[in-house]
C-alpha positions as CSV (number, residue, x, y, z in Angstrom):
1,X,0.0,0.0,0.0
2,X,2.8,2.4,0.9
3,X,4.6,1.6,-2.3
4,X,1.5,2.3,-4.3
5,X,1.0,5.7,-2.5
6,X,4.7,6.6,-3.2
7,X,4.3,5.6,-6.9
8,X,1.1,7.7,-7.2
9,X,2.9,10.6,-5.5
10,X,5.8,10.3,-7.9
11,X,3.5,10.3,-10.9
12,X,1.6,13.4,-9.7
13,X,4.9,15.2,-9.0
14,X,6.3,14.2,-12.4
15,X,3.2,15.5,-14.1
16,X,3.3,18.8,-12.2
17,X,7.0,19.1,-12.9
18,X,6.7,18.7,-16.6
19,X,3.5,20.9,-16.8
20,X,5.6,23.7,-15.4
21,X,7.4,23.9,-18.7
22,X,4.2,23.5,-20.7
23,X,3.2,27.1,-21.7
24,X,1.5,28.0,-24.9
25,X,3.3,30.4,-27.4
26,X,7.0,30.9,-26.5
27,X,8.2,34.3,-25.7
28,X,9.6,35.2,-29.1
29,X,6.2,34.5,-30.7
30,X,4.4,36.6,-28.1
31,X,6.7,39.4,-28.9
32,X,6.2,38.9,-32.7
33,X,2.4,39.0,-32.3
34,X,2.4,42.1,-30.1
35,X,4.7,44.2,-32.2
36,X,2.9,43.1,-35.3
37,X,-0.5,44.2,-33.8
38,X,1.0,47.6,-32.8
39,X,2.4,48.0,-36.3
40,X,-0.9,47.1,-38.0
41,X,-2.7,49.6,-35.8
42,X,-0.4,52.4,-36.8
43,X,-1.1,51.5,-40.5
44,X,-4.8,51.4,-39.7
45,X,-4.7,55.1,-38.7
46,X,-4.3,56.1,-42.3
47,X,-7.4,54.1,-43.3
48,X,-9.3,55.6,-40.4
49,X,-8.3,59.2,-41.1
50,X,-11.1,61.4,-42.4
51,X,-10.8,62.5,-46.0
52,X,-13.1,63.9,-48.7
53,X,-13.1,60.6,-50.5
54,X,-14.0,58.8,-47.4
55,X,-16.8,61.1,-46.5
56,X,-18.3,60.5,-50.0
57,X,-18.0,56.8,-49.7
58,X,-19.9,55.5,-46.6
59,X,-18.9,51.9,-47.5
60,X,-15.2,52.5,-46.4
61,X,-13.9,51.8,-43.0
62,X,-15.8,53.1,-40.0
63,X,-13.7,55.3,-37.9
64,X,-13.3,54.2,-34.2
65,X,-12.9,57.8,-33.1
66,X,-9.9,59.6,-31.5
67,X,-7.7,57.2,-29.6
68,X,-4.4,57.8,-28.0
69,X,-1.4,55.7,-28.9
70,X,1.3,54.1,-26.6
71,X,4.7,55.5,-27.1
72,X,7.6,53.4,-28.3
73,X,8.9,53.2,-24.7
74,X,5.5,52.3,-23.4
75,X,5.2,49.4,-25.9
76,X,8.6,48.0,-24.7
77,X,7.3,47.8,-21.1
78,X,4.2,46.1,-22.5
79,X,6.1,43.6,-24.6
80,X,8.6,42.8,-21.8
81,X,5.7,41.8,-19.5
82,X,4.0,40.0,-22.4
83,X,7.1,37.9,-23.0
84,X,8.0,37.5,-19.3
85,X,4.7,35.6,-18.5
86,X,5.7,32.8,-20.9
87,X,9.0,32.6,-19.0
88,X,7.7,32.7,-15.5
89,X,9.6,31.1,-12.7
90,X,9.6,27.3,-12.0
91,X,7.3,27.3,-8.9
92,X,4.9,29.8,-10.4
93,X,4.4,27.5,-13.5
94,X,4.1,24.4,-11.3
95,X,1.3,25.7,-9.2
96,X,-0.5,27.8,-11.9
97,X,-1.2,26.0,-15.2
98,X,-1.8,27.8,-18.4
99,X,-5.2,26.5,-19.6
100,X,-8.5,28.3,-20.0
101,X,-12.0,27.0,-19.1
102,X,-14.2,28.4,-21.9
103,X,-17.3,27.2,-20.0
104,X,-16.7,28.9,-16.7
105,X,-15.2,32.1,-15.0
106,X,-13.7,30.1,-12.1
107,X,-10.6,28.1,-11.7
108,X,-10.2,24.3,-11.1
109,X,-7.8,23.3,-8.4
110,X,-5.9,20.1,-7.7
111,X,-5.5,19.4,-4.0
112,X,-6.7,22.9,-3.3
113,X,-3.4,24.5,-4.4
114,X,-2.7,23.9,-8.1
115,X,-4.7,26.2,-10.3
116,X,-5.3,24.3,-13.5
117,X,-7.1,27.2,-15.3
118,X,-6.1,30.9,-15.6
119,X,-9.7,32.4,-15.7
120,X,-9.4,33.9,-12.2
121,X,-5.8,35.1,-12.8
122,X,-7.0,37.0,-15.9
123,X,-9.6,38.8,-13.8
124,X,-7.0,39.7,-11.2
125,X,-4.4,41.0,-13.7
126,X,-7.1,43.0,-15.6
127,X,-8.1,44.5,-12.2
128,X,-4.5,45.5,-11.6
129,X,-4.4,47.1,-15.1
130,X,-7.4,49.2,-14.1
131,X,-6.4,50.2,-10.6
132,X,-2.6,50.2,-10.3
133,X,-1.5,53.7,-9.2
134,X,1.7,53.7,-11.3
135,X,1.7,53.9,-15.0
136,X,4.6,51.4,-15.3
137,X,2.6,48.8,-13.3
138,X,-0.4,49.4,-15.6
139,X,1.7,48.9,-18.7
140,X,3.1,45.6,-17.3
141,X,-0.3,44.4,-16.4
142,X,-1.5,45.2,-19.9
143,X,1.4,43.1,-21.3
144,X,0.2,40.1,-19.2
145,X,-3.4,40.7,-20.4
146,X,-2.3,40.5,-24.0
147,X,-0.3,37.3,-23.2
148,X,-3.5,35.6,-22.0
149,X,-5.5,36.8,-25.0
150,X,-2.9,35.5,-27.4
151,X,-2.7,32.1,-25.6
152,X,-6.4,31.4,-26.1
153,X,-5.8,31.4,-29.9
154,X,-3.9,28.1,-29.5
155,X,-6.1,25.0,-29.4
156,X,-4.5,23.1,-26.6
157,X,-5.2,25.9,-24.1
158,X,-9.0,26.0,-24.7
159,X,-9.9,22.4,-25.7
160,X,-8.0,21.9,-23.3
161,X,-5.4,19.2,-23.8
162,X,-2.6,18.5,-21.2
163,X,0.6,19.1,-23.1
164,X,3.3,18.2,-20.6
165,X,3.4,14.4,-21.4
166,X,6.5,13.3,-19.7
167,X,5.8,9.6,-20.4
168,X,5.9,10.4,-24.1
169,X,8.9,12.7,-23.8
170,X,6.7,15.6,-25.0
171,X,6.8,18.9,-23.3
172,X,5.0,21.2,-25.7
173,X,2.1,21.2,-28.2
174,X,3.6,21.4,-31.7
175,X,1.1,24.0,-32.8
176,X,2.5,26.5,-30.3
177,X,5.9,26.5,-32.1
178,X,4.5,26.8,-35.6
179,X,6.0,29.8,-37.3
180,X,3.9,32.9,-37.9
181,X,3.4,34.0,-41.5
182,X,4.1,37.7,-40.8
183,X,4.2,38.8,-44.4
184,X,0.7,37.4,-45.1
185,X,-0.7,39.0,-42.0
186,X,0.8,42.4,-43.1
187,X,-0.8,42.0,-46.5
188,X,-4.2,41.6,-44.7
189,X,-4.1,45.1,-43.4
190,X,-7.4,46.2,-44.9
191,X,-9.3,43.2,-43.6
192,X,-7.8,43.5,-40.1
193,X,-8.6,47.2,-39.8
194,X,-12.1,46.7,-41.0
195,X,-12.7,43.9,-38.6
196,X,-11.2,45.6,-35.6
197,X,-13.1,48.9,-36.2
198,X,-16.4,47.0,-36.5
199,X,-15.7,44.9,-33.4
200,X,-14.7,47.9,-31.4
201,X,-18.2,49.5,-31.8
202,X,-19.7,46.3,-30.2
203,X,-18.0,47.1,-26.9
204,X,-19.6,50.6,-26.5
205,X,-21.1,51.1,-23.1
206,X,-19.2,48.3,-21.4
207,X,-16.6,48.9,-18.6
208,X,-13.0,48.0,-19.2
209,X,-12.9,44.7,-17.3
210,X,-16.1,43.4,-18.8
211,X,-14.8,44.3,-22.3
212,X,-11.5,42.4,-21.8
213,X,-13.3,39.4,-20.3
214,X,-15.7,39.3,-23.2
215,X,-12.8,39.6,-25.7
216,X,-11.0,36.7,-24.0
217,X,-14.1,34.5,-24.1
218,X,-14.9,35.3,-27.7
219,X,-11.3,34.6,-28.8
220,X,-11.4,31.2,-27.0
221,X,-14.7,30.3,-28.5
222,X,-13.4,31.1,-32.0
223,X,-10.5,28.8,-31.4
224,X,-12.9,26.0,-30.3
225,X,-15.0,26.6,-33.5
226,X,-11.8,26.3,-35.6
227,X,-10.9,23.0,-33.8
228,X,-14.4,21.6,-34.5
229,X,-14.2,22.7,-38.2
230,X,-13.5,20.3,-41.0
231,X,-10.1,19.7,-42.5
232,X,-10.6,20.8,-46.1
233,X,-11.1,18.0,-48.5
234,X,-11.0,15.3,-45.8
235,X,-13.6,13.3,-43.9
236,X,-12.2,14.6,-40.6
237,X,-12.0,17.7,-38.4
238,X,-9.2,19.3,-36.5
239,X,-10.4,17.4,-33.5
240,X,-8.2,14.7,-34.9
241,X,-5.4,16.6,-33.3
242,X,-7.2,18.0,-30.2
243,X,-10.2,16.0,-29.0
244,X,-12.5,17.8,-26.5
245,X,-13.8,15.9,-23.5
246,X,-17.2,14.2,-24.1
247,X,-18.3,15.2,-20.6
248,X,-17.7,18.9,-20.7
249,X,-16.2,20.4,-23.9
250,X,-14.0,23.4,-23.1
251,X,-14.2,22.5,-19.3
252,X,-12.9,19.1,-18.6
253,X,-9.5,18.1,-20.1
254,X,-9.7,16.4,-23.5
255,X,-6.9,14.5,-25.2
256,X,-4.9,14.3,-28.4
257,X,-6.9,12.7,-31.2
258,X,-6.1,10.1,-33.8
259,X,-3.4,12.4,-35.4
260,X,-1.7,13.0,-32.0
261,X,0.5,15.9,-31.2
262,X,1.9,16.1,-34.7
263,X,0.7,19.4,-36.0
264,X,3.0,20.5,-38.9
265,X,4.5,17.0,-39.3
266,X,3.7,14.3,-41.8
267,X,1.0,12.2,-40.2
268,X,-1.4,9.5,-41.3
269,X,-4.5,8.7,-39.2
270,X,-7.8,7.0,-39.2
271,X,-10.7,9.1,-40.4
272,X,-14.1,8.8,-41.9
273,X,-17.0,7.0,-40.4
274,X,-16.8,4.6,-37.5
275,X,-18.1,1.8,-39.8
276,X,-15.0,2.2,-42.1
277,X,-12.0,2.2,-39.8
278,X,-9.7,1.3,-42.7
279,X,-9.9,4.8,-44.2
280,X,-6.8,6.9,-43.7
281,X,-6.2,10.6,-43.9
282,X,-2.7,12.0,-44.7
283,X,-1.1,15.4,-44.0
284,X,2.4,16.2,-45.2
285,X,5.1,18.1,-43.4
286,X,4.2,21.8,-43.5
287,X,1.1,20.9,-45.6
288,X,-0.8,23.9,-46.9
289,X,-3.7,22.8,-44.7
290,X,-1.5,23.3,-41.7
291,X,-0.5,26.7,-43.0
292,X,-4.1,27.8,-43.5
293,X,-5.2,26.6,-40.0
294,X,-2.2,28.3,-38.3
295,X,-2.8,31.5,-40.2
296,X,-6.3,31.7,-39.0
297,X,-5.3,31.2,-35.4
298,X,-2.4,33.7,-35.6
299,X,-4.6,36.2,-37.3
300,X,-7.1,35.8,-34.5
301,X,-4.3,36.5,-32.0
302,X,-3.3,39.7,-33.8
303,X,-6.9,40.9,-34.2
304,X,-7.6,40.3,-30.5
305,X,-4.4,42.1,-29.5
306,X,-5.2,45.1,-31.7
307,X,-8.7,45.3,-30.3
308,X,-7.4,45.1,-26.7
309,X,-5.0,47.9,-27.4
310,X,-7.8,50.1,-28.8
311,X,-10.2,49.2,-25.9
312,X,-7.7,50.0,-23.2
313,X,-6.3,53.1,-24.8
314,X,-9.8,54.4,-25.5
315,X,-11.2,53.7,-22.1
316,X,-8.2,54.1,-19.8
317,X,-5.3,56.5,-19.7
318,X,-2.2,54.4,-19.5
């Protein structure tokens, strides 16, 4: 009996130990997403500026109104905190896991001390953003808020799927390391500006914390919708990679599906109907289908970051 307890304790500790390394996007991708969002917003200004042509053509971009901009120095404080959260200290990551419960605003806890969801932490850091007396503290809190928003654009965080699989020698979800197609995102400037301007109007009349919480939830739900969507041209969906729980999708932990944790790699897996288990689907390394799915999630991360920047700068003097 004692040996069994020791073995269970070891397994629990090993899982917690590895989970401490299992964050979503690495710091360099957080930095890339945040700077890209700021750059796109500066380019949107030209599209949102009044002109005679724009006044004549009501179909052009709706203007979000006068909004201040963070200085270059301010942005560096924001990005530093944005990146730092993905590199938090060992004990912080062990006791506070980086998953989101799309079905609830509360956290799950293991043994009353391990927070397996970051829902409550997001509320706490957004409260700090609104109430910290010093500007530097508000900027750093804003950087953490953006980090949370970006993380819910990655499937494993919202399905959710436990990524620290020490028994499989796997520490990370492969999607989280998939490269960002920055040039394609920059080319989509018109679509992003239009989308962000329209979405901003939907937050009129809401307080800052409610707006940020709503944006977090909507971004997470968009990710869940993407995971549940079909893989183009195949009798399978992206749940072949991230399978939600049958009990409580978005709440209880799911698991990797038939394709496993192989996003971006060559993978062959069972697909089609249950009556025909001999059918196989095939994706190649860096398949265009991977590229399209990743672009959609990265675009969502940039769009949410842009919108958060506008919301906070419009409603709060940083």
